[in-house]
MDAnalysis code that builds the backbone (N, CA, C; Angstrom):
import MDAnalysis as mda
import numpy as np

u = mda.Universe.empty(591, n_residues=197, atom_resindex=np.repeat(np.arange(197), 3), trajectory=True)
u.add_TopologyAttr("name", ["N", "CA", "C"] * 197)
u.add_TopologyAttr("resid", np.arange(1, 198))
u.add_TopologyAttr("resname", ["MET", "ARG", "LEU", "ARG", "LYS", "MET", "VAL", "ILE", "ALA", "SER", "GLY", "ASN", "ARG", "HIS", "LYS", "PHE", "GLU", "GLU", "PHE", "ARG", "ASP", "LEU", "LEU", "ALA", "PRO", "LEU", "GLU", "VAL", "GLU", "LEU", "ILE", "PHE", "GLY", "ARG", "ASP", "ILE", "SER", "SER", "LEU", "ASP", "VAL", "GLU", "GLU", "THR", "GLY", "THR", "SER", "PHE", "LEU", "GLU", "ASN", "ALA", "SER", "LEU", "LYS", "ALA", "ARG", "SER", "TRP", "ALA", "GLU", "GLU", "THR", "GLY", "PHE", "PRO", "ALA", "LEU", "ALA", "ASP", "ASP", "SER", "GLY", "ILE", "GLU", "VAL", "ASN", "ALA", "LEU", "ASP", "GLY", "ARG", "PRO", "GLY", "ILE", "TYR", "SER", "ALA", "ARG", "VAL", "ALA", "SER", "ASP", "ASP", "GLU", "GLY", "CYS", "ARG", "ASN", "TRP", "LEU", "LEU", "LYS", "SER", "LEU", "GLN", "GLY", "LYS", "SER", "ASP", "ARG", "GLY", "ALA", "ARG", "TYR", "THR", "ALA", "ALA", "LEU", "VAL", "LEU", "ALA", "PHE", "PRO", "ASP", "GLY", "LYS", "LEU", "TRP", "SER", "VAL", "GLU", "GLY", "HIS", "CYS", "TYR", "GLY", "ILE", "VAL", "ALA", "GLN", "GLU", "PRO", "ARG", "GLY", "PHE", "ASN", "GLY", "PHE", "GLY", "TYR", "ASP", "PRO", "ILE", "PHE", "VAL", "PRO", "GLU", "GLY", "TYR", "ASP", "MET", "THR", "PHE", "GLY", "GLU", "LEU", "ASP", "PRO", "SER", "ILE", "LYS", "ALA", "ARG", "ILE", "SER", "HIS", "ARG", "ALA", "LYS", "ALA", "SER", "ALA", "SER", "PHE", "LEU", "LYS", "TRP", "LEU", "ALA", "SER", "ALA", "GLU", "ASN", "MET", "VAL", "GLN"])
u.atoms.positions = np.array([
    [-3.090, -7.543, -23.175],
    [-3.322, -6.408, -22.990],
    [-2.762, -5.998, -21.251],
    [-1.984, -4.824, -21.397],
    [-1.323, -4.122, -20.243],
    [-2.011, -4.100, -19.162],
    [-1.643, -4.315, -17.668],
    [-2.231, -4.033, -16.505],
    [-2.309, -2.394, -16.697],
    [-3.216, -1.877, -16.741],
    [-3.200, -0.395, -16.452],
    [-3.830, 0.344, -15.251],
    [-4.714, -0.350, -14.508],
    [-5.510, 0.090, -13.212],
    [-5.488, -1.291, -11.988],
    [-5.298, -1.069, -11.115],
    [-5.585, -2.213, -10.007],
    [-6.155, -1.213, -8.880],
    [-6.690, -2.048, -8.296],
    [-7.614, -1.609, -7.024],
    [-6.802, -2.030, -5.836],
    [-6.294, -1.138, -4.944],
    [-5.937, -1.769, -3.768],
    [-7.169, -1.975, -2.750],
    [-7.746, -3.125, -2.816],
    [-8.827, -4.141, -2.132],
    [-8.619, -3.656, -0.445],
    [-9.132, -2.380, 0.070],
    [-8.845, -1.924, 1.600],
    [-9.663, -0.675, 1.841],
    [-10.072, -0.595, 2.948],
    [-10.350, 0.704, 3.236],
    [-9.822, 1.413, 4.171],
    [-8.545, 1.105, 4.546],
    [-7.827, 1.720, 5.072],
    [-6.640, 2.366, 4.515],
    [-6.830, 3.815, 4.881],
    [-5.873, 4.863, 3.883],
    [-4.417, 4.473, 4.075],
    [-4.333, 4.424, 5.448],
    [-2.560, 4.199, 5.736],
    [-2.313, 3.225, 4.865],
    [-2.999, 1.774, 4.775],
    [-2.471, 0.843, 3.723],
    [-2.440, 1.241, 2.384],
    [-3.422, 1.907, 1.832],
    [-3.411, 2.476, 0.524],
    [-2.031, 3.328, 0.455],
    [-1.646, 4.395, 1.266],
    [-0.716, 5.153, 1.333],
    [0.461, 4.679, 1.296],
    [0.633, 3.492, 1.915],
    [1.687, 2.701, 2.069],
    [2.255, 1.830, 0.854],
    [0.983, 1.319, 0.250],
    [1.302, 0.269, -0.972],
    [1.374, 1.398, -2.360],
    [0.682, 2.476, -2.308],
    [1.179, 3.573, -3.273],
    [2.545, 3.873, -3.427],
    [3.202, 3.977, -1.784],
    [4.824, 4.348, -2.389],
    [5.782, 3.160, -2.366],
    [5.331, 2.114, -2.002],
    [6.039, 0.621, -2.084],
    [5.631, 0.532, -3.966],
    [4.610, 0.680, -4.282],
    [4.746, -0.127, -5.760],
    [4.706, 1.661, -6.755],
    [5.413, 2.598, -6.196],
    [5.792, 3.682, -7.300],
    [6.239, 3.236, -8.609],
    [7.010, 2.272, -8.417],
    [7.903, 2.054, -9.942],
    [6.708, 1.476, -10.828],
    [5.710, 0.872, -10.543],
    [4.844, 0.536, -11.527],
    [4.207, 2.072, -12.395],
    [3.807, 1.603, -13.696],
    [3.549, 2.439, -14.121],
    [2.004, 2.345, -14.565],
    [1.273, 1.817, -13.317],
    [-0.186, 1.217, -13.364],
    [-0.971, 2.292, -12.345],
    [-2.120, 2.656, -12.370],
    [-2.829, 3.680, -11.860],
    [-3.448, 3.119, -10.489],
    [-2.955, 3.525, -9.356],
    [-3.972, 2.501, -8.247],
    [-4.883, 3.554, -7.672],
    [-6.029, 2.396, -7.471],
    [-7.076, 3.170, -6.872],
    [-7.298, 2.711, -5.471],
    [-7.729, 3.430, -4.792],
    [-7.892, 3.177, -3.155],
    [-9.450, 2.578, -3.504],
    [-9.500, 1.493, -3.016],
    [-10.692, 0.617, -2.980],
    [-11.820, 1.333, -2.305],
    [-11.844, 2.027, -1.174],
    [-12.986, 2.687, -0.569],
    [-13.465, 4.094, -1.482],
    [-12.521, 4.311, -2.575],
    [-13.157, 5.312, -2.935],
    [-14.124, 5.198, -4.396],
    [-14.489, 4.158, -4.452],
    [-15.187, 3.571, -5.625],
    [-16.147, 2.562, -5.209],
    [-16.204, 2.071, -3.870],
    [-17.332, 0.857, -3.394],
    [-17.052, 0.904, -1.862],
    [-17.832, 0.574, -1.183],
    [-18.367, 0.388, 0.215],
    [-18.151, -0.918, 0.360],
    [-17.483, -1.646, -0.060],
    [-17.396, -3.357, -0.189],
    [-16.672, -3.587, 1.381],
    [-17.179, -4.465, 2.144],
    [-16.910, -5.013, 3.306],
    [-16.835, -6.590, 3.473],
    [-15.732, -6.975, 3.179],
    [-15.398, -8.551, 3.139],
    [-15.291, -9.170, 4.184],
    [-15.983, -10.219, 4.849],
    [-15.586, -10.791, 6.079],
    [-14.606, -11.511, 6.158],
    [-13.669, -11.350, 6.890],
    [-12.515, -12.266, 6.809],
    [-12.431, -13.386, 7.526],
    [-13.161, -14.301, 6.919],
    [-13.165, -15.633, 7.529],
    [-12.195, -16.918, 7.638],
    [-11.519, -16.390, 6.627],
    [-10.205, -17.711, 6.517],
    [-9.342, -17.514, 7.569],
    [-9.110, -18.870, 7.837],
    [-8.115, -19.263, 8.812],
    [-6.118, -18.840, 8.945],
    [-6.201, -17.828, 7.839],
    [-4.695, -17.542, 7.548],
    [-4.706, -16.363, 6.934],
    [-3.717, -15.714, 6.885],
    [-3.492, -14.106, 6.042],
    [-3.689, -14.509, 4.843],
    [-3.187, -15.419, 4.315],
    [-3.396, -15.614, 2.675],
    [-4.591, -16.008, 2.481],
    [-5.417, -16.831, 3.178],
    [-7.079, -16.758, 2.909],
    [-7.969, -15.813, 2.943],
    [-7.507, -14.966, 4.049],
    [-8.318, -13.543, 4.123],
    [-7.940, -12.694, 3.127],
    [-6.333, -12.526, 2.500],
    [-6.298, -11.479, 1.445],
    [-7.151, -12.155, 0.234],
    [-6.889, -13.279, 0.036],
    [-7.718, -14.000, -1.300],
    [-9.221, -13.919, -1.185],
    [-9.770, -13.727, -0.253],
    [-11.394, -13.618, 0.169],
    [-11.253, -12.161, -0.218],
    [-10.472, -11.284, 0.117],
    [-10.734, -9.882, -0.275],
    [-10.203, -9.373, -2.119],
    [-9.390, -9.903, -2.406],
    [-9.215, -9.716, -3.529],
    [-9.994, -10.125, -4.543],
    [-10.362, -11.336, -4.557],
    [-11.564, -12.159, -5.057],
    [-12.517, -10.884, -4.932],
    [-13.238, -10.575, -3.925],
    [-14.401, -10.086, -3.606],
    [-14.161, -8.747, -4.178],
    [-13.209, -7.970, -4.464],
    [-13.026, -6.397, -4.657],
    [-13.058, -6.585, -6.137],
    [-12.113, -7.738, -6.800],
    [-11.934, -7.979, -8.342],
    [-13.466, -8.146, -8.869],
    [-14.074, -8.741, -8.498],
    [-15.415, -9.144, -8.904],
    [-16.408, -7.901, -8.811],
    [-16.514, -7.045, -7.823],
    [-17.088, -6.060, -7.211],
    [-17.176, -4.860, -8.297],
    [-15.278, -4.862, -8.374],
    [-15.144, -3.455, -9.185],
    [-14.893, -4.018, -10.879],
    [-14.699, -4.960, -11.112],
    [-14.202, -5.547, -12.400],
    [-12.918, -5.077, -12.897],
    [-12.070, -4.770, -11.840],
    [-10.526, -4.565, -11.790],
    [-9.587, -5.332, -11.152],
    [-8.458, -5.881, -11.866],
    [-7.511, -6.147, -10.784],
    [-7.519, -5.428, -9.536],
    [-7.473, -6.628, -8.357],
    [-7.564, -6.265, -7.178],
    [-6.330, -6.704, -6.422],
    [-5.480, -5.770, -5.757],
    [-4.697, -6.249, -4.828],
    [-5.104, -6.277, -3.378],
    [-5.344, -7.072, -2.546],
    [-5.380, -7.144, -1.374],
    [-4.358, -7.629, -0.387],
    [-4.262, -7.225, 0.911],
    [-3.313, -7.888, 1.783],
    [-3.873, -8.336, 2.912],
    [-3.424, -9.053, 3.825],
    [-3.937, -9.428, 5.059],
    [-2.456, -9.436, 5.877],
    [-2.505, -9.007, 7.001],
    [-1.255, -8.816, 7.537],
    [-1.632, -8.605, 9.302],
    [-0.395, -8.831, 10.163],
    [-0.651, -8.749, 11.333],
    [0.614, -9.523, 12.045],
    [0.734, -9.598, 13.152],
    [1.769, -9.729, 14.207],
    [1.731, -11.115, 14.705],
    [2.779, -11.853, 14.862],
    [2.593, -13.083, 15.272],
    [3.762, -13.026, 16.492],
    [3.433, -13.236, 18.068],
    [4.450, -13.192, 18.926],
    [4.427, -14.633, 19.705],
    [5.768, -14.890, 19.684],
    [6.412, -16.330, 19.677],
    [5.551, -16.890, 21.386],
    [5.660, -15.923, 22.219],
    [4.982, -16.338, 23.660],
    [3.749, -16.617, 23.808],
    [3.056, -15.918, 22.629],
    [1.521, -16.461, 22.730],
    [1.347, -17.162, 21.443],
    [2.049, -18.113, 21.559],
    [1.710, -19.221, 20.294],
    [1.166, -18.454, 19.033],
    [2.068, -17.434, 18.590],
    [1.541, -16.968, 17.294],
    [0.504, -15.888, 17.030],
    [0.147, -15.722, 18.488],
    [-1.413, -15.081, 18.251],
    [-0.781, -13.188, 18.564],
    [-1.331, -12.373, 18.407],
    [-2.766, -12.380, 17.768],
    [-3.259, -12.732, 16.378],
    [-1.830, -12.756, 15.556],
    [-1.915, -13.278, 14.157],
    [-3.111, -12.919, 13.386],
    [-4.088, -13.696, 12.681],
    [-5.244, -13.092, 11.580],
    [-5.811, -12.234, 12.573],
    [-6.019, -12.245, 13.689],
    [-6.824, -11.663, 14.744],
    [-6.229, -9.841, 14.977],
    [-5.025, -9.433, 14.437],
    [-4.373, -8.408, 15.103],
    [-4.796, -7.324, 14.980],
    [-5.619, -6.669, 13.857],
    [-6.670, -5.722, 13.895],
    [-8.095, -6.008, 14.815],
    [-8.287, -6.904, 15.116],
    [-9.853, -7.465, 16.051],
    [-9.359, -7.644, 17.707],
    [-8.210, -7.371, 18.266],
    [-8.476, -7.532, 19.398],
    [-8.702, -6.662, 20.615],
    [-9.009, -5.230, 19.222],
    [-9.480, -4.203, 20.480],
    [-10.431, -3.122, 19.323],
    [-10.653, -2.147, 19.732],
    [-11.446, -1.401, 18.382],
    [-10.546, -0.339, 18.003],
    [-9.283, -0.237, 18.026],
    [-8.450, 0.779, 17.376],
    [-6.745, 0.509, 17.715],
    [-6.063, 0.833, 17.021],
    [-4.550, 0.400, 17.220],
    [-4.136, 0.685, 18.530],
    [-4.276, 1.781, 19.264],
    [-3.584, 1.889, 20.356],
    [-4.303, 0.621, 21.452],
    [-5.725, 0.565, 21.054],
    [-6.323, -0.794, 22.153],
    [-5.202, -1.858, 21.877],
    [-5.227, -2.214, 20.338],
    [-4.339, -3.279, 20.013],
    [-3.151, -3.380, 20.773],
    [-2.610, -2.072, 20.573],
    [-1.185, -2.455, 21.241],
    [-1.245, -2.785, 22.716],
    [-2.033, -1.908, 23.542],
    [-2.280, -2.027, 24.383],
    [-2.440, -3.474, 25.261],
    [-3.365, -3.904, 24.452],
    [-3.629, -5.483, 24.682],
    [-2.429, -6.331, 24.402],
    [-1.606, -6.345, 23.665],
    [-0.293, -7.117, 23.254],
    [0.688, -6.735, 24.675],
    [0.716, -5.468, 24.832],
    [1.825, -5.000, 26.076],
    [1.307, -5.754, 27.233],
    [-0.083, -5.620, 27.433],
    [-0.572, -6.521, 28.695],
    [-0.181, -8.272, 28.713],
    [-0.654, -8.610, 27.478],
    [-0.245, -10.001, 27.113],
    [1.015, -10.546, 27.331],
    [1.961, -9.773, 27.189],
    [3.229, -10.007, 27.346],
    [3.982, -9.764, 28.666],
    [3.107, -9.213, 29.855],
    [3.795, -8.790, 30.913],
    [4.082, -10.155, 31.739],
    [5.459, -10.016, 32.117],
    [6.004, -11.389, 32.914],
    [6.415, -12.201, 31.716],
    [6.419, -12.174, 30.704],
    [6.891, -13.128, 29.714],
    [8.743, -12.537, 29.373],
    [9.593, -13.478, 29.207],
    [10.824, -13.087, 28.826],
    [10.924, -13.411, 26.929],
    [10.214, -13.914, 26.356],
    [10.533, -14.007, 25.025],
    [9.699, -13.096, 24.559],
    [9.957, -12.138, 23.763],
    [9.582, -10.801, 23.055],
    [9.412, -11.026, 21.411],
    [9.962, -12.382, 20.934],
    [10.298, -12.451, 19.721],
    [8.662, -12.290, 18.966],
    [8.731, -11.789, 17.720],
    [7.807, -11.461, 17.078],
    [7.975, -11.296, 15.512],
    [6.883, -11.770, 14.576],
    [7.192, -11.629, 13.425],
    [6.111, -10.630, 12.679],
    [6.132, -9.968, 11.905],
    [5.174, -9.168, 11.047],
    [4.989, -10.259, 9.576],
    [3.726, -10.592, 9.317],
    [3.495, -11.272, 8.319],
    [2.626, -10.578, 7.585],
    [2.770, -10.057, 6.136],
    [1.750, -9.700, 4.799],
    [1.665, -10.721, 4.259],
    [0.444, -11.168, 3.433],
    [0.118, -11.766, 2.601],
    [-0.314, -10.862, 1.379],
    [-0.503, -10.945, 0.342],
    [-0.337, -10.354, -0.909],
    [-0.977, -11.184, -2.067],
    [-2.226, -11.030, -2.413],
    [-2.955, -11.452, -3.448],
    [-3.642, -10.690, -4.514],
    [-3.096, -10.849, -5.290],
    [-3.817, -10.146, -6.567],
    [-4.698, -10.874, -7.139],
    [-5.634, -10.426, -7.623],
    [-7.169, -11.248, -8.301],
    [-7.652, -10.527, -9.333],
    [-7.667, -11.280, -10.369],
    [-8.112, -10.447, -11.749],
    [-9.566, -10.928, -11.736],
    [-10.550, -10.077, -12.512],
    [-11.687, -10.461, -12.619],
    [-11.995, -11.782, -12.970],
    [-11.284, -12.600, -14.018],
    [-11.415, -13.472, -14.575],
    [-11.268, -14.683, -13.236],
    [-11.107, -14.697, -12.336],
    [-10.853, -15.179, -11.398],
    [-9.382, -15.738, -10.879],
    [-8.619, -15.498, -11.749],
    [-7.236, -15.877, -11.755],
    [-6.390, -15.100, -10.225],
    [-5.434, -16.129, -9.652],
    [-4.790, -15.418, -8.366],
    [-3.612, -15.626, -8.707],
    [-2.804, -14.522, -7.915],
    [-1.415, -14.526, -7.829],
    [-1.114, -13.968, -6.188],
    [-0.271, -14.808, -5.801],
    [0.042, -14.786, -3.844],
    [1.631, -14.761, -3.484],
    [1.613, -13.956, -2.774],
    [3.134, -13.888, -1.969],
    [2.995, -14.025, -0.405],
    [3.843, -13.956, 0.426],
    [4.193, -13.555, 1.848],
    [5.341, -12.965, 2.156],
    [5.164, -12.074, 2.850],
    [6.506, -11.650, 3.628],
    [6.981, -11.095, 4.876],
    [7.903, -11.519, 5.234],
    [8.037, -11.339, 6.798],
    [9.083, -10.272, 7.459],
    [8.649, -10.045, 8.539],
    [9.456, -9.122, 9.179],
    [9.949, -9.661, 10.621],
    [11.080, -9.948, 10.986],
    [11.379, -10.395, 12.139],
    [11.955, -9.433, 13.293],
    [11.475, -9.668, 14.498],
    [12.182, -8.657, 15.404],
    [11.513, -9.183, 17.118],
    [11.193, -8.014, 17.817],
    [10.818, -7.943, 19.088],
    [9.736, -7.396, 19.576],
    [8.927, -7.606, 20.587],
    [8.259, -6.269, 21.042],
    [8.690, -5.579, 22.172],
    [8.673, -4.171, 21.860],
    [9.158, -3.835, 22.751],
    [8.433, -3.286, 24.376],
    [9.237, -2.634, 24.946],
    [8.331, -2.835, 26.287],
    [7.113, -1.582, 26.509],
    [7.414, -0.976, 25.778],
    [6.267, 0.578, 25.567],
    [6.247, 0.861, 24.461],
    [5.218, 1.495, 24.392],
    [5.136, 2.278, 22.673],
    [6.245, 3.516, 22.528],
    [7.030, 3.545, 21.190],
    [7.405, 4.727, 21.068],
    [7.867, 4.879, 19.557],
    [7.433, 6.373, 19.267],
    [7.655, 6.998, 18.111],
    [5.967, 7.036, 17.456],
    [6.099, 8.049, 16.382],
    [4.633, 8.086, 15.717],
    [4.564, 7.743, 14.509],
    [5.507, 7.079, 14.092],
    [5.283, 6.857, 12.641],
    [4.562, 5.404, 12.352],
    [3.779, 5.516, 11.094],
    [3.089, 4.216, 10.625],
    [2.148, 3.930, 11.480],
    [1.557, 3.054, 11.749],
    [0.163, 2.465, 12.311],
    [0.199, 1.224, 12.897],
    [-0.898, 0.775, 13.407],
    [-0.880, -0.490, 13.925],
    [0.022, -0.777, 14.871],
    [0.889, -1.530, 15.257],
    [1.673, -2.286, 16.011],
    [2.966, -1.376, 15.780],
    [3.469, -0.629, 14.872],
    [4.523, -0.081, 14.499],
    [5.256, 0.592, 15.807],
    [4.203, 1.218, 16.579],
    [5.320, 1.903, 17.749],
    [5.716, 1.132, 18.416],
    [5.361, -0.372, 18.721],
    [5.881, -1.306, 19.704],
    [6.559, -2.664, 18.960],
    [6.950, -2.256, 17.675],
    [7.788, -3.421, 17.022],
    [9.231, -2.880, 16.694],
    [10.150, -3.653, 17.341],
    [11.557, -3.424, 16.673],
    [11.927, -4.431, 15.926],
    [12.272, -3.995, 14.674],
    [12.738, -5.023, 13.681],
    [14.366, -5.542, 14.055],
    [14.378, -6.773, 13.816],
    [15.767, -7.395, 14.140],
    [17.322, -6.331, 13.452],
    [17.846, -6.108, 13.922],
    [19.258, -5.382, 13.431],
    [19.203, -3.892, 13.772],
    [18.027, -3.316, 14.301],
    [17.493, -1.893, 15.172],
    [17.322, -1.975, 16.433],
    [17.480, -0.580, 16.937],
    [17.178, -0.665, 18.130],
    [16.040, 0.218, 18.377],
    [15.238, 0.470, 17.169],
    [14.211, 1.324, 17.170],
    [12.810, 0.737, 16.622],
    [11.935, 1.249, 17.333],
    [10.429, 0.724, 16.646],
    [10.675, 1.509, 15.151],
    [9.856, 0.681, 14.645],
    [9.035, 0.870, 13.253],
    [8.487, 2.640, 13.791],
    [7.722, 2.717, 14.635],
    [7.084, 4.127, 14.964],
    [8.389, 5.220, 15.220],
    [9.430, 4.885, 15.251],
    [10.566, 5.574, 15.359],
    [11.971, 5.853, 14.227],
    [11.672, 4.856, 13.306],
    [12.465, 4.496, 12.042],
    [11.925, 5.587, 11.404],
    [12.723, 6.257, 10.314],
    [12.359, 6.754, 9.171],
    [11.535, 6.038, 8.530],
    [10.548, 6.507, 7.739],
    [9.935, 5.704, 7.022],
    [10.506, 4.944, 5.744],
    [11.261, 5.709, 5.323],
    [11.931, 5.093, 4.273],
    [12.724, 3.850, 4.607],
    [13.274, 3.532, 5.829],
    [13.900, 2.396, 6.304],
    [12.783, 1.396, 6.360],
    [11.780, 1.614, 6.997],
    [10.587, 0.733, 7.314],
    [10.023, 0.407, 5.704],
    [10.200, 1.069, 4.641],
    [9.688, 1.136, 2.805],
    [10.637, -0.346, 2.772],
    [11.997, -0.375, 3.004],
    [12.833, -1.095, 2.777],
    [12.950, -2.505, 3.620],
    [12.447, -2.505, 4.711],
    [12.526, -3.708, 5.465],
    [11.261, -4.632, 6.094],
    [10.356, -4.040, 5.822],
    [8.919, -4.086, 6.467],
    [8.487, -5.514, 5.506],
    [7.620, -6.131, 6.345],
    [6.674, -7.304, 5.801],
    [5.911, -6.883, 4.656],
    [5.470, -5.819, 4.725],
    [4.790, -5.646, 3.164],
    [5.945, -4.788, 2.392],
    [6.649, -4.578, 2.425],
    [7.735, -4.177, 1.657],
    [8.393, -5.314, 1.135],
    [8.619, -6.254, 2.049],
    [9.207, -7.672, 1.136],
    [8.308, -8.147, 0.451],
    [7.065, -8.371, 0.714],
    [5.887, -8.953, -0.198],
    [5.945, -8.073, -1.417],
    [5.681, -6.558, -1.336],
    [5.665, -5.824, -2.462],
    [7.055, -6.141, -3.371],
    [7.937, -6.378, -2.780],
    [9.096, -6.471, -3.769],
    [8.944, -7.708, -4.722],
    [8.537, -8.787, -3.969],
    [8.087, -10.240, -4.867],
    [7.207, -9.891, -5.745],
    [6.065, -9.135, -5.571],
    [5.318, -8.822, -6.303],
    [5.690, -7.950, -7.569],
    [6.586, -7.095, -7.339],
    [7.192, -6.160, -8.597],
    [7.941, -7.164, -9.296],
    [8.540, -8.057, -8.759],
    [9.511, -9.166, -9.589],
    [8.637, -10.020, -10.156],
    [7.720, -10.040, -9.682],
    [6.567, -11.243, -10.595],
    [6.153, -10.408, -11.762],
    [5.784, -9.197, -11.400],
    [5.161, -8.632, -12.561],
    [5.950, -8.075, -13.586],
    [7.226, -8.100, -13.227],
    [8.277, -7.770, -14.454],
    [8.688, -8.982, -14.916],
    [8.604, -10.050, -14.608],
    [8.907, -11.621, -15.245],
    [7.312, -11.945, -15.913],
    [6.318, -11.344, -15.605],
    [5.360, -11.566, -16.239],
    [5.208, -10.419, -17.438],
    [5.975, -9.753, -17.708],
    [5.965, -8.606, -18.481],
    [4.852, -7.706, -18.249],
    [4.292, -7.695, -16.842],
    [3.115, -6.786, -16.720],
    [1.720, -7.253, -17.726],
    [1.642, -8.085, -18.040],
    [0.721, -8.744, -18.894],
    [-0.628, -9.459, -18.070],
    [-1.574, -9.109, -18.407],
    [-2.857, -9.924, -18.236],
    [-3.443, -10.565, -19.248],
    [-4.444, -11.410, -18.980],
    [-5.189, -12.050, -20.089],
    [-6.670, -11.597, -19.608],
])
């Protein structure tokens, strides 16, 4: 049976739109999770992969469709990997999260960081597939640019002088943590001949 529909297990419209663009090569109908359910999964895992698995399983069970979930965040060297899985929870909104990180790095010389994205595809029968993607870079001194969301205006990827907030979205779509994880996901689907049981 060919995979025809897949729920993007998120209530975040920005994340859904990014996945829609990244997974455009698929001939699969992508459904924004919030359009069909008000499910809110508590992220109780201790890693990005555990949290993505919790979300994917819950959404697949709730909707009866294969569900793709992601958990992602930024890990900063000088903060021993924080905020990590708490990236979206250190403040109430994106601007607050960025301000928290910039304040936490005041006086620190090592601004190295990486974005991590864990993707998990869960099927209603309980089967799972997972992958992680990373994008390395540094945290800028101040927000720059308006593209993207989350920490994008303060994250400068390796090999670039501009933040994700300044870079053309087509560049981010090639080099980001989510792009790398999505590319692995697309390869897996191709090797599995896009079949599910």
